[in-house]
C-alpha positions in Angstrom: -9.9 -22.5 13.7 -8.7 -22.8 10.2 -12.2 -23.7 9.0 -13.7 -20.5 10.4 -10.9 -18.5 8.7 -11.7 -20.2 5.4 -15.4 -19.4 5.9 -14.7 -15.8 6.8 -12.5 -15.3 3.7 -15.2 -16.7 1.4 -17.8 -14.4 3.0 -15.4 -11.4 2.7 -14.9 -12.0 -1.0 -18.2 -13.3 -2.2 -21.0 -12.1 0.0 -23.5 -9.7 -1.5 -24.1 -7.8 1.7 -21.4 -5.3 2.4 -21.8 -5.5 6.2 -21.3 -9.3 6.1 -18.1 -8.8 4.1 -16.8 -6.1 6.5 -17.7 -8.2 9.5 -15.9 -11.3 8.1 -12.8 -9.2 7.4 -12.8 -7.8 10.9 -13.0 -11.3 12.3 -10.1 -12.4 10.1 -7.9 -9.5 11.2 -8.8 -10.0 14.9 -7.8 -13.7 14.6 -4.4 -13.0 13.0 -3.7 -10.1 15.3 -4.3 -12.3 18.4 -2.1 -15.0 16.8 0.7 -12.5 16.2 0.3 -11.4 19.9 0.7 -14.9 21.1 3.3 -15.9 18.6 5.2 -12.8 17.3 6.9 -14.9 14.5 3.5 -15.7 13.0 3.5 -15.4 9.2 0.3 -14.3 7.5 -1.0 -16.8 4.9 -1.1 -15.9 1.3 -4.8 -16.5 1.2 -5.3 -13.5 3.5 -3.3 -11.2 1.2 -5.3 -12.6 -1.8 -8.6 -11.8 0.0 -7.6 -8.2 0.6 -6.2 -7.9 -2.9 -9.5 -9.1 -4.3 -11.3 -6.4 -2.3 -8.8 -3.7 -3.6 -9.3 -4.7 -7.3 -13.1 -5.3 -7.0 -15.6 -3.0 -8.6 -16.9 -1.6 -5.3 -17.0 1.8 -3.7 -13.8 3.4 -2.4 -15.5 4.0 0.9 -16.1 0.3 1.4 -12.5 -0.6 0.5 -11.3 1.9 3.1 -13.6 0.4 5.7 -12.6 -3.1 4.8 -8.9 -2.3 5.3 -9.4 -0.6 8.6 -8.0 -2.7 11.5 -10.2 -3.4 14.5 -9.8 -0.8 17.3 -7.6 -1.4 20.3 -10.6 -1.6 22.6 -12.3 -4.2 20.4 -9.2 -6.3 20.4 -8.6 -5.9 24.1 -12.1 -7.2 24.8 -11.2 -10.4 22.9 -8.2 -11.1 25.2 -8.3 -12.3 28.8 -5.0 -10.5 29.9 -4.0 -7.5 27.9 -0.4 -6.3 27.5 -1.0 -2.9 25.9 2.5 -2.6 24.4 2.5 -6.1 23.1 -0.9 -5.7 21.5 0.1 -2.4 19.8 3.2 -4.2 18.4 0.9 -7.0 17.1 -1.4 -4.5 15.5 1.6 -2.7 14.0 3.0 -5.9 12.6 -0.3 -6.8 10.8 -0.6 -3.2 9.5 2.9 -3.2 8.1 2.4 -6.6 6.5 -0.8 -5.4 4.8 0.7 -2.0 3.7 3.6 -3.8 2.1 1.1 -5.4 -0.3 0.3 -2.1 -2.0 3.5 -1.9 -3.9 3.3 -5.5 -5.2 -0.3 -5.0 -6.0 0.6 -2.1 -8.2 3.3 -4.1 -9.9 1.0 -7.0 -10.6 -2.0 -4.9 -11.6 -0.3 -2.3 -13.8 2.8 -4.0 -15.0 1.5 -7.6 -15.1 4.5 -8.9 -13.1 4.2 -12.1 -11.2 4.2 -12.2 -7.4 7.8 -13.5 -7.5 9.0 -10.7 -9.7 7.2 -8.2 -7.4 9.0 -9.6 -4.4 12.3 -9.5 -6.0 11.9 -5.8 -6.7 11.2 -5.1 -3.0 13.9 -7.5 -1.7 17.0 -5.3 -2.2 15.4 -2.3 -0.5 14.4 -4.4 2.6 17.9 -5.9 2.9 19.6 -2.6 2.6 17.3 -1.0 5.2 18.0 -3.8 7.7 21.8 -3.5 7.1 21.7 0.3 7.6 19.8 0.3 10.9 22.9 -0.3 13.1 24.8 2.4 11.2 22.0 5.0 11.4 21.4 4.2 15.0 25.0 5.0 15.9 24.8 8.1 13.6 21.8 9.4 15.5 24.0 9.6 18.7 26.5 11.8 16.9 24.4 14.0 14.6 21.3 16.0 15.4 18.3 13.6 14.9 16.4 16.2 12.9 19.1 16.4 10.3 18.9 12.7 9.7 15.1 12.8 9.6 15.2 15.6 7.0 17.7 13.6 4.9 15.4 10.5 5.1 12.3 12.6 4.2 14.2 14.0 1.2 15.0 10.4 0.0 11.3 9.4 0.5 10.2 12.5 -1.5 12.7 11.7 -4.2 11.6 8.0 -4.4 7.9 9.0 -4.6 8.6 11.7 -7.2 10.5 9.3 -9.4 7.7 6.7 -9.0 5.2 9.2 -10.2 6.7 8.7 -13.6 6.2 4.9 -13.6 4.5 3.2 -16.5 3.9 -0.3 -17.7 7.3 0.0 -19.6 9.3 0.9 -16.5 11.9 -1.8 -15.9 12.1 -3.9 -12.8 15.7 -2.7 -12.1 14.6 1.0 -12.3 11.6 0.5 -10.0 13.7 -1.5 -7.6 16.2 1.4 -7.4 13.4 3.8 -6.5 12.3 1.4 -3.8 15.8 1.3 -2.4 15.8 5.1 -2.1 12.7 5.0 0.0 14.0 2.2 2.3 17.3 4.0 2.8 15.2 7.0 3.8 13.2 5.0 6.3 16.5 3.6 7.8 17.6 7.2 8.5 14.2 8.3 9.9 13.1 5.5 12.3 16.1 5.4 14.7 16.4 9.2 14.8 12.6 9.6 15.3 12.6 7.2 18.1 15.6 8.9 19.8 14.1 12.3 19.4 10.7 11.2 20.7 11.9 9.3 23.7 15.0 11.3 24.7 13.0 13.9 26.8 10.8 11.3 28.5 11.6 10.4 32.1 12.9 6.8 32.5 9.8 5.6 34.5 7.5 6.7 31.6 9.5 5.3 28.7 7.3 2.2 28.4 4.1 4.3 28.2 5.8 6.7 25.7 7.0 3.8 23.5 3.4 2.4 23.5 2.0 5.8 22.6 4.6 6.2 19.8 3.7 2.9 18.3 0.0 3.7 18.6 0.4 7.0 16.8 2.5 5.3 14.1 -0.2 2.6 13.7 -3.0 5.2 13.5 -1.0 7.2 10.9 -0.4 4.1 8.8 -4.1 3.2 8.9 -5.1 6.7 7.8 -2.4 6.7 5.2 -3.5 3.4 3.7 -7.2 4.4 3.7 -6.5 7.8 2.1 -4.3 6.2 -0.6 -7.0 3.7 -1.5 -9.7 6.4 -1.7 -7.3 8.6 -3.7 -6.5 5.8 -6.1 -10.2 5.1 -6.5 -11.3 8.7 -7.1 -8.3 9.5 -9.3 -8.9 6.4 -11.3 -12.6 7.2 -11.9 -11.7 10.8 -12.9 -9.0 9.7 -15.4 -11.2 6.9 -16.7 -14.1 9.4 -17.3 -11.8 11.9 -19.0 -10.4 9.2 -21.3 -13.7 7.7 -22.1 -15.1 11.1 -23.0 -12.4 11.5 -25.6 -13.4 8.2 -27.3 -16.2 9.4 -29.6 -17.3 8.5 -33.1 -15.7 11.7 -34.3 -12.3 10.7 -33.0 -10.5 9.3 -36.0 -7.5 8.2 -33.9 -9.8 5.9 -31.9 -11.3 4.2 -34.9 -7.8 3.8 -36.4 -6.6 2.0 -33.3 -9.7 -0.2 -33.2 -9.2 -1.1 -36.9 -5.5 -2.0 -36.1 -6.6 -4.1 -33.2 -8.9 -6.1 -35.4 -6.1 -7.3 -37.6 -4.4 -9.6 -35.0 -7.8 -10.7 -33.6 -8.7 -11.8 -37.1 -5.5 -13.7 -37.4 -6.3 -15.4 -34.1 -9.6 -16.7 -35.7 -12.1 -14.3 -34.3 -15.3 -14.3 -36.3 -15.6 -11.3 -38.7 -18.9 -10.2 -37.1 -17.2 -10.1 -33.7 -14.1 -8.2 -34.7 -15.3 -4.7 -33.9 -17.0 -5.7 -30.6 -13.8 -7.6 -29.6 -11.6 -4.7 -30.6 -13.8 -2.3 -28.6 -13.6 -4.6 -25.5 -9.8 -5.0 -25.8 -9.4 -1.2 -26.3 -11.6 -0.6 -23.3 -9.4 -2.8 -21.1 -6.3 -0.9 -22.3 -7.9 2.5 -21.4 -8.9 1.2 -18.0 -5.3 0.1 -17.4 -4.1 3.5 -18.4 -6.5 5.2 -16.0 -5.3 2.9 -13.2 -1.7 3.7 -14.0 -2.4 7.4 -13.9 -4.1 7.1 -10.6 -1.0 5.4 -9.1 1.1 8.2 -10.5 -1.1 10.7 -8.8 -0.7 8.9 -5.5 3.1 8.8 -5.8 3.2 12.5 -6.6 0.9 13.4 -3.7 3.1 11.3 -1.4 6.2 13.2 -2.6 4.5 16.5 -1.8 3.5 15.3 1.7 7.1 14.0 2.5 8.6 17.3 1.3 6.2 19.4 3.4 6.9 17.2 6.4 10.4 18.5 6.4 9.3 21.8 7.8 8.0 20.1 11.0 11.5 18.8 11.7 12.7 22.3 12.5 10.5 22.3 15.6 12.2 19.2 17.0 14.4 19.8 20.1 18.1 19.2 19.7 
C-alpha cells in the first residue's frame, strides 16, 4: 500500500546500508510497474522522481547509482504476478523506464542551471508536442520512402541536438535549450515509425506479436544500458574534471586568490564576520568549481551521445529495403 511505498522511499534515501537502499528501490519499481500493468494510465508520483533524483545527486559511488536505477528483471516481475501477459508486462516496463529517463534532462536543468521544475518542464513541452503531432505524418511517410533514409535523417537530427547541447552552460537560455530538445524529438518522430516498420515488415503475420514483444524488450534493455552508462559517465567525468580543477587551485595561483578576495567583498557586505570571510569565500568558490565540473561532465555526455548517434548511421545501410 501507500504506507509501504513511503517506507521504501525513506529507506532508499536515508538507509546507511547500500543493499537495503537498493532493495527498497527494487520494491518501489516493482510496485509501480505492476500498477502500470494493471492500469496503463497510471502516473508516477513526484515523490518517486524525487527519490531517484536524490540518489543521482548524492555523494555515493557511480556503480551504486547505476545499480539503483536498474529496473527489476522480467523474470523477477513475472514471479510477482499470477497471470503474465509478456507483451503487456514489457510495455509496462518500457513505460516506467521512459518516465525515469525523461527525468535526466530536467535534472540537468535544475542541477546546473538552477531552473525550477516548472521551467524545466516548459523547456521539454514543445518538443514532446511536436513529436506527437509528427507521428501520423512520419508514419505515412515511412510507407512511401525507404525506412532507412528516414532513420538516417532522424539520427542526424539526434546527433545535431546532442552536439549543440555539448556547448550548454549555466548561461544558455531556456529558448535555446528548448530548440535543441525539439531537434531531438523531431529526430525520434522520424526514427520510431520507420524502425518499427523496418523491423516487423519481414516477420510472418503469425509471429508479429512475438516480434513486437522482442522489439520492445530490446528497446527497454538498450534504454537501461544507456541510462546506466550515462550515469557512470557523468560520475567519472565529473570526478576527473573536479580533480583537474582543484589541482589548479594552489597557493601559487594568483587568479584564485584574486577571485577569493573579490568574493569576500559581497560576503562582508552581507554581514559575515571578518574572521570568517576567507573560509566562507573558499567554501563558495569550491561550490562554484564543483558546479563547473558537473556542467563539464554533462557536456561530455552530450558530445559522446552525438558521436554514438552519428556512428549508428552506418548500421542503417545494412537494413533491407
